[in-house]
SERO-4910 file (N, C-alpha, C, O; in steps of 0.05 Angstrom, whole numbers):
BEGIN
 pado doro    nc1    nc2    nc3   cac1   cac2   cac3    cc1    cc2    cc3    oc1    oc2    oc3
  Unk    A   1699   2028   2900   1701   2007   2919   1712   2018   2946   1731   2033   2946
  Unk    A   1700   2009   2967   1708   2018   2994   1734   2004   3002   1737   1980   2998
  Unk    A   1753   2019   3013   1778   2007   3022   1774   1991   3048   1756   1997   3064
  Unk    A   1790   1970   3051   1788   1953   3075   1805   1966   3097   1828   1973   3093
  Unk    A   1793   1967   3121   1807   1978   3144   1827   1957   3154   1823   1933   3152
  Unk    A   1849   1968   3165   1869   1950   3177   1858   1933   3199   1865   1910   3202
  Unk    A   1840   1945   3216   1828   1930   3238   1812   1905   3228   1811   1885   3240
  Unk    A   1799   1908   3204   1784   1886   3193   1803   1864   3184   1798   1840   3188
  Unk    A   1825   1872   3172   1845   1852   3163   1857   1838   3187   1861   1814   3187
  Unk    A   1864   1854   3208   1876   1842   3232   1857   1823   3246   1866   1801   3253
  Unk    A   1832   1830   3250   1814   1812   3263   1808   1787   3247   1806   1765   3258
  Unk    A   1807   1789   3220   1803   1766   3203   1828   1748   3204   1825   1724   3205
  Unk    A   1852   1760   3204   1876   1745   3207   1877   1729   3233   1883   1706   3233
  Unk    A   1871   1742   3255   1871   1729   3281   1851   1705   3281   1858   1684   3290
  Unk    A   1827   1710   3271   1807   1689   3270   1817   1666   3253   1814   1643   3262
  Unk    A   1827   1671   3230   1836   1650   3212   1860   1635   3224   1862   1610   3222
  Unk    A   1878   1650   3236   1902   1637   3247   1895   1619   3271   1906   1597   3274
  Unk    A   1876   1628   3288   1868   1611   3310   1855   1585   3300   1859   1564   3311
  Unk    A   1839   1588   3278   1827   1563   3267   1848   1546   3254   1846   1521   3256
  Unk    A   1868   1558   3242   1890   1542   3231   1904   1525   3252   1908   1501   3249
  Unk    A   1910   1538   3275   1923   1524   3297   1904   1503   3308   1913   1481   3314
  Unk    A   1879   1509   3311   1859   1490   3322   1857   1466   3304   1855   1443   3314
  Unk    A   1856   1470   3277   1852   1447   3259   1877   1431   3254   1876   1407   3250
  Unk    A   1901   1444   3254   1925   1429   3249   1936   1417   3275   1947   1395   3274
  Unk    A   1934   1431   3296   1943   1423   3323   1972   1414   3323   1980   1396   3338
  Unk    A   1988   1427   3306   2017   1423   3307   2030   1450   3312   2020   1471   3303
  Unk    A   2052   1450   3327   2064   1475   3335   2093   1477   3325   2110   1490   3338
  Unk    A   2099   1464   3303   2126   1466   3292   2128   1494   3278   2108   1505   3269
  Unk    A   2152   1504   3276   2155   1531   3264   2146   1531   3235   2134   1551   3227
  Unk    A   2150   1510   3220   2142   1509   3193   2111   1511   3190   2101   1526   3174
  Unk    A   2097   1496   3207   2068   1497   3207   2057   1525   3215   2038   1535   3204
  Unk    A   2069   1536   3236   2060   1562   3246   2065   1584   3226   2049   1602   3222
  Unk    A   2088   1583   3212   2094   1604   3192   2075   1600   3168   2065   1620   3157
  Unk    A   2071   1576   3159   2053   1571   3137   2025   1580   3144   2012   1593   3128
  Unk    A   2016   1574   3168   1990   1583   3177   1987   1613   3178   1967   1624   3171
  Unk    A   2009   1627   3186   2008   1656   3187   2007   1668   3159   1992   1687   3154
  Unk    A   2022   1656   3141   2021   1667   3113   1994   1662   3100   1983   1680   3088
  Unk    A   1984   1638   3103   1957   1631   3091   1936   1649   3104   1918   1659   3090
  Unk    A   1936   1652   3130   1917   1668   3144   1918   1697   3136   1898   1710   3133
  Unk    A   1942   1707   3132   1946   1735   3123   1934   1739   3095   1920   1758   3090
  Unk    A   1940   1720   3077   1929   1722   3050   1899   1721   3050   1886   1736   3036
  Unk    A   1888   1702   3065   1859   1700   3067   1847   1726   3079   1827   1736   3069
  Unk    A   1860   1737   3099   1850   1762   3111   1851   1785   3092   1831   1800   3091
  Unk    A   1872   1788   3077   1874   1810   3058   1853   1808   3036   1841   1828   3028
  Unk    A   1849   1783   3027   1830   1779   3005   1801   1779   3013   1783   1785   2996
  Unk    A   1795   1773   3038   1766   1769   3045   1756   1788   3067   1732   1788   3071
  Unk    A   1772   1803   3080   1763   1819   3103   1741   1838   3095   1723   1843   3111
  Unk    A   1742   1850   3072   1722   1869   3064   1695   1856   3060   1674   1870   3061
  Unk    A   1694   1830   3055   1669   1816   3052   1657   1807   3079   1632   1805   3082
  Unk    A   1674   1803   3099   1665   1792   3124   1659   1814   3145   1640   1812   3161
  Unk    A   1675   1834   3146   1674   1854   3167   1660   1879   3157   1671   1894   3140
  Unk    A   1636   1885   3168   1621   1909   3159   1617   1928   3183   1610   1951   3178
  Unk    A   1622   1919   3207   1618   1935   3230   1643   1934   3247   1665   1935   3237
  Unk    A   1640   1933   3273   1662   1932   3292   1679   1907   3287   1669   1885   3290
  Unk    A   1704   1911   3279   1721   1889   3272   1727   1870   3295   1732   1846   3291
  Unk    A   1728   1881   3319   1735   1864   3343   1712   1858   3361   1715   1854   3385
  Unk    A   1688   1857   3349   1663   1852   3364   1665   1826   3380   1658   1825   3403
  Unk    A   1673   1805   3366   1674   1778   3380   1698   1775   3398   1699   1754   3412
  Unk    A   1716   1794   3399   1739   1791   3417   1732   1801   3445   1749   1799   3463
  Unk    A   1708   1811   3449   1698   1817   3476   1694   1791   3491   1681   1773   3481
  Unk    A   1706   1788   3514   1705   1761   3528   1677   1751   3534   1672   1727   3532
  Unk    A   1658   1769   3540   1631   1761   3546   1618   1750   3520   1605   1729   3521
  Unk    A   1621   1765   3498   1609   1756   3473   1622   1730   3463   1608   1712   3453
  Unk    A   1648   1728   3466   1662   1703   3458   1653   1679   3475   1649   1658   3464
  Unk    A   1650   1683   3501   1641   1662   3518   1612   1654   3510   1606   1630   3510
  Unk    A   1595   1673   3504   1568   1667   3495   1568   1652   3468   1551   1635   3464
  Unk    A   1587   1659   3451   1590   1644   3426   1597   1615   3431   1586   1597   3418
  Unk    A   1616   1610   3449   1623   1583   3456   1600   1568   3468   1595   1545   3461
  Unk    A   1585   1581   3486   1561   1568   3497   1540   1563   3476   1526   1543   3477
  Unk    A   1538   1581   3456   1518   1578   3435   1523   1552   3419   1504   1539   3410
  Unk    A   1548   1545   3416   1555   1520   3402   1541   1496   3415   1530   1479   3401
  Unk    A   1541   1495   3441   1529   1473   3456   1498   1475   3454   1485   1455   3452
  Unk    A   1487   1499   3456   1458   1503   3453   1450   1494   3425   1430   1480   3422
  Unk    A   1465   1502   3405   1458   1494   3377   1460   1464   3374   1442   1452   3361
  Unk    A   1480   1451   3385   1483   1422   3383   1459   1408   3396   1450   1387   3386
  Unk    A   1449   1418   3418   1425   1407   3431   1401   1410   3413   1386   1390   3410
  Unk    A   1397   1433   3401   1374   1437   3383   1377   1420   3358   1358   1409   3348
  Unk    A   1402   1417   3349   1407   1400   3325   1400   1371   3332   1388   1357   3315
  Unk    A   1407   1362   3355   1401   1334   3363   1371   1330   3364   1361   1310   3354
  Unk    A   1356   1349   3377   1327   1347   3379   1314   1346   3351   1296   1330   3346
  Unk    A   1324   1363   3333   1312   1363   3306   1319   1338   3291   1302   1328   3276
  Unk    A   1343   1327   3294   1350   1302   3281   1332   1279   3291   1323   1263   3275
  Unk    A   1328   1278   3316   1311   1256   3328   1282   1260   3317   1270   1240   3310
  Unk    A   1272   1284   3316   1245   1289   3306   1242   1280   3277   1223   1266   3270
  Unk    A   1261   1288   3260   1259   1281   3232   1263   1250   3228   1250   1238   3212
  Unk    A   1280   1238   3244   1284   1209   3242   1258   1194   3250   1251   1175   3237
  Unk    A   1245   1204   3271   1219   1191   3279   1199   1194   3256   1184   1174   3251
  Unk    A   1198   1216   3244   1179   1220   3222   1186   1202   3198   1168   1190   3186
  Unk    A   1211   1200   3192   1220   1184   3169   1215   1155   3173   1209   1140   3154
  Unk    A   1218   1146   3198   1215   1117   3204   1186   1109   3209   1180   1085   3210
  Unk    A   1168   1128   3213   1140   1123   3217   1127   1115   3191   1130   1130   3171
  Unk    A   1113   1092   3189   1101   1084   3164   1081   1103   3153   1076   1105   3129
  Unk    A   1068   1119   3171   1048   1138   3162   1060   1164   3152   1046   1181   3141
  Unk    A   1086   1168   3156   1100   1192   3148   1085   1218   3157   1075   1232   3140
  Unk    A   1084   1223   3183   1068   1245   3193   1081   1272   3188   1095   1283   3206
  Unk    A   1077   1283   3164   1088   1309   3158   1065   1327   3149   1045   1318   3138
  Unk    A   1069   1353   3152   1050   1373   3143   1067   1397   3134   1068   1418   3147
  Unk    A   1081   1394   3111   1100   1414   3102   1086   1440   3094   1063   1441   3085
  Unk    A   1101   1462   3098   1090   1488   3090   1111   1509   3095   1132   1505   3106
  Unk    A   1104   1533   3086   1121   1557   3089   1109   1575   3109   1085   1583   3106
  Unk    A   1124   1583   3129   1114   1601   3149   1130   1627   3150   1154   1627   3144
  Unk    A   1117   1649   3156   1130   1675   3158   1134   1680   3188   1115   1683   3203
  Unk    A   1159   1681   3196   1166   1682   3225   1179   1709   3231   1198   1717   3218
  Unk    A   1169   1724   3251   1182   1749   3259   1208   1744   3273   1211   1725   3289
  Unk    A   1227   1761   3268   1254   1759   3280   1260   1784   3295   1257   1806   3284
  Unk    A   1269   1782   3320   1275   1805   3336   1304   1814   3336   1312   1828   3354
  Unk    A   1319   1805   3317   1348   1812   3316   1351   1836   3297   1338   1838   3277
  Unk    A   1370   1854   3304   1375   1877   3288   1400   1874   3271   1402   1884   3248
  Unk    A   1420   1859   3281   1446   1856   3268   1444   1838   3244   1431   1817   3244
  Unk    A   1457   1846   3222   1459   1829   3198   1473   1803   3205   1464   1781   3196
  Unk    A   1494   1804   3221   1508   1780   3229   1490   1762   3245   1490   1737   3241
  Unk    A   1474   1773   3264   1456   1757   3280   1435   1744   3264   1429   1720   3268
  Unk    A   1423   1759   3245   1402   1747   3228   1414   1725   3210   1401   1705   3206
  Unk    A   1438   1730   3200   1451   1710   3184   1457   1685   3200   1453   1662   3190
  Unk    A   1466   1688   3225   1472   1666   3242   1447   1650   3249   1447   1625   3248
  Unk    A   1425   1664   3254   1400   1650   3260   1389   1636   3236   1381   1613   3238
  Unk    A   1390   1649   3213   1380   1636   3188   1396   1611   3182   1385   1591   3174
  Unk    A   1422   1613   3185   1439   1589   3179   1435   1567   3200   1435   1543   3193
  Unk    A   1431   1575   3225   1426   1555   3246   1399   1540   3241   1397   1516   3244
  Unk    A   1379   1555   3232   1353   1543   3226   1356   1524   3202   1345   1502   3203
  Unk    A   1370   1533   3182   1374   1516   3158   1390   1491   3165   1385   1470   3153
  Unk    A   1409   1493   3183   1425   1469   3190   1410   1449   3206   1418   1425   3207
  Unk    A   1389   1457   3219   1373   1437   3235   1354   1423   3216   1339   1437   3201
  Unk    A   1353   1397   3216   1336   1382   3197   1306   1389   3202   1297   1393   3224
  Unk    A   1292   1391   3180   1263   1397   3181   1256   1426   3175   1233   1432   3172
  Unk    A   1276   1443   3174   1271   1471   3168   1292   1482   3149   1315   1475   3150
  Unk    A   1283   1501   3132   1301   1514   3114   1292   1544   3113   1269   1550   3107
  Unk    A   1311   1561   3118   1305   1590   3115   1307   1597   3086   1328   1594   3074
  Unk    A   1285   1606   3075   1283   1611   3046   1289   1641   3039   1300   1647   3018
  Unk    A   1280   1659   3057   1283   1687   3051   1283   1703   3077   1271   1695   3097
  Unk    A   1296   1726   3076   1296   1745   3098   1285   1771   3087   1296   1782   3068
  Unk    A   1264   1782   3099   1252   1807   3089   1249   1826   3112   1248   1819   3136
  Unk    A   1247   1852   3104   1241   1873   3124   1216   1886   3114   1214   1895   3091
  Unk    A   1196   1887   3132   1170   1900   3126   1163   1918   3149   1161   1909   3172
  Unk    A   1159   1944   3142   1151   1963   3162   1170   1964   3186   1161   1967   3209
  Unk    A   1196   1961   3181   1216   1963   3202   1220   1938   3218   1235   1937   3237
  Unk    A   1205   1916   3211   1209   1891   3225   1220   1870   3206   1215   1871   3182
  Unk    A   1236   1852   3217   1249   1831   3201   1232   1805   3203   1222   1798   3224
  Unk    A   1231   1791   3180   1217   1766   3179   1233   1745   3164   1248   1752   3145
  Unk    A   1231   1720   3172   1242   1698   3157   1219   1683   3144   1198   1679   3157
  Unk    A   1222   1674   3120   1204   1655   3108   1218   1628   3110   1240   1624   3099
  Unk    A   1205   1610   3124   1218   1584   3131   1201   1561   3121   1177   1560   3126
  Unk    A   1213   1543   3106   1199   1518   3099   1202   1499   3123   1224   1493   3132
  Unk    A   1179   1490   3132   1178   1473   3157   1166   1446   3150   1145   1445   3137
  Unk    A   1179   1425   3159   1169   1398   3152   1142   1392   3165   1127   1376   3154
  Unk    A   1136   1404   3187   1111   1399   3201   1100   1425   3212   1107   1433   3235
  Unk    A   1083   1438   3197   1072   1464   3206   1052   1457   3228   1029   1451   3222
  Unk    A   1061   1460   3252   1044   1453   3275   1029   1478   3286   1009   1475   3300
  Unk    A   1038   1501   3278   1026   1526   3288   1020   1545   3264   1036   1548   3246
  Unk    A    996   1556   3264    989   1576   3243    996   1604   3252   1001   1621   3235
  Unk    A    997   1609   3278   1004   1635   3289   1034   1640   3285   1050   1623   3292
  Unk    A   1041   1664   3274   1069   1670   3268   1086   1669   3293   1108   1658   3293
  Unk    A   1077   1681   3314   1093   1682   3339   1098   1654   3350   1120   1648   3358
  Unk    A   1077   1638   3351   1080   1611   3362   1097   1594   3344   1113   1578   3353
  Unk    A   1094   1597   3318   1110   1582   3298   1139   1590   3301   1158   1574   3301
  Unk    A   1144   1616   3305   1171   1626   3309   1184   1615   3334   1207   1607   3334
  Unk    A   1168   1614   3356   1179   1602   3381   1185   1573   3377   1205   1563   3387
  Unk    A   1168   1558   3362   1173   1530   3358   1198   1525   3341   1213   1506   3346
  Unk    A   1202   1541   3320   1224   1537   3302   1250   1548   3314   1270   1534   3314
  Unk    A   1250   1572   3324   1274   1585   3334   1283   1574   3361   1307   1575   3367
  Unk    A   1264   1564   3377   1271   1554   3403   1286   1575   3419   1278   1598   3421
  Unk    A   1309   1568   3431   1325   1586   3447   1347   1599   3430   1362   1616   3440
  Unk    A   1349   1592   3405   1372   1601   3388   1372   1632   3386   1393   1644   3389
  Unk    A   1349   1644   3381   1348   1673   3378   1358   1688   3402   1373   1707   3400
  Unk    A   1350   1679   3426   1359   1692   3450   1389   1690   3454   1402   1709   3462
  Unk    A   1401   1667   3448   1430   1663   3451   1444   1680   3430   1465   1692   3436
  Unk    A   1434   1681   3406   1447   1697   3385   1446   1727   3392   1464   1742   3386
  Unk    A   1424   1735   3405   1421   1763   3413   1443   1770   3434   1453   1793   3434
  Unk    A   1451   1751   3450   1473   1756   3470   1499   1761   3456   1516   1775   3466
  Unk    A   1503   1748   3433   1528   1751   3418   1529   1776   3401   1549   1790   3401
  Unk    A   1507   1782   3387   1506   1804   3368   1487   1826   3377   1469   1833   3362
  Unk    A   1491   1837   3400   1474   1859   3411   1477   1883   3393   1464   1903   3398
***
């Protein structure tokens, strides 16, 4: 088993502790100490599962800022997908054409591909079923509620929207 680096534990601790403070939003010494202890335990037990590359990658101000902006981009895409699925569900004719499409992905980072796959799955109407690598290129197999495009590139553009470009800014 590979040993966990201190930098991985430290970055996981910082990330967990910031979320603790964000979610509790109390600044009493008892809450801050409890948060530090819990965050440290979580970091020690999980850092080796989360951190496989540069431990402080997201602490770069430009990448962190892009991550914050990505949240708003994702919420916009989520809203559009929710409205689309709601229109389909409320239409008496139920206009769906479900199918599985193989979509090329231009991301190299495991973190980036995971983030894109999860973002696609979280938007209603699409589910990322598999991630494969063929001849040095990455592909997602995605179940799509309305297969509007047969061409992989066009289907990928329709499903991924602007998400892939924003994720590329975060996980270069």
